[in-house]
Steps between C-alpha positions, in 0.01 A plus 500: 500500500504878492558633850560143635725430787861380467712274719640797693151574641405136564412414858678164562236410770258440216741226375520312833214335675212264471433363156239258369601249220188407295514208284299565177349183347660378185168550324499865582670710221430849630484647848195722486260670734266200525788264597631741759153557655469119547833483697380720793839670547368859544748729679798266425796739456733260317382230272705259284333296221641151444368392160556246221772751392732333742520201278617719207833565681582132474518519114867443421457709183366795697255601232288818554140404545229749403227315662614520872265549782481876608291756673251676262370859541203391711730305734738793538212733587377258758849476664523881520135533636571240780827653629759284336845662527711235333402235247731236344481232230712223376570611149655788311205740529208552730283608200376284206719514181215670306409744781826578652461875538173542699561264795838649562362852484220422736732335758802727481300824484332393826828422677478127476833334484540245226730186536546311174685177416483373856565122535214338696546155346575339845285727712170373638204739525472668839628778720863600510732779612619677172845656521558675159826698462552715187835613376574862597493665156460877501225671293362166372143379499582125519766266630583141522432372848581210730158375614490250787193327654523396857254248627287640786494258791 
């Protein structure tokens, strides 16, 4: 994203704190504005979507699936409009295969941090403390991370 931030300027406080894991029903194939409005998660700063994508990681052949569940442009706009600072999903991309550019541009150009390929297979929906630690890579816009969810008691 032209003019986008890199890891050197990333405030690590945005990667640590309350996160909500939302379980998306298996029947839902896209995370759009309508779905998000029904969740009533306005002003949630960090949201992680657990979808039917989690089952794809169990395929021993590790085939790439083009029909994974993702956030469409309307969903990305909703997240920005409602103060989301970090969004994660349990597959290789936050955006649909056939619309990969627009959701990324909407989120990243508005400073939303995107976590992709997070393993939520054994994680129930609910509130957690997220601790997300990127590698220190100079002048890079992305990094692998160690993401940990701690149950809030």
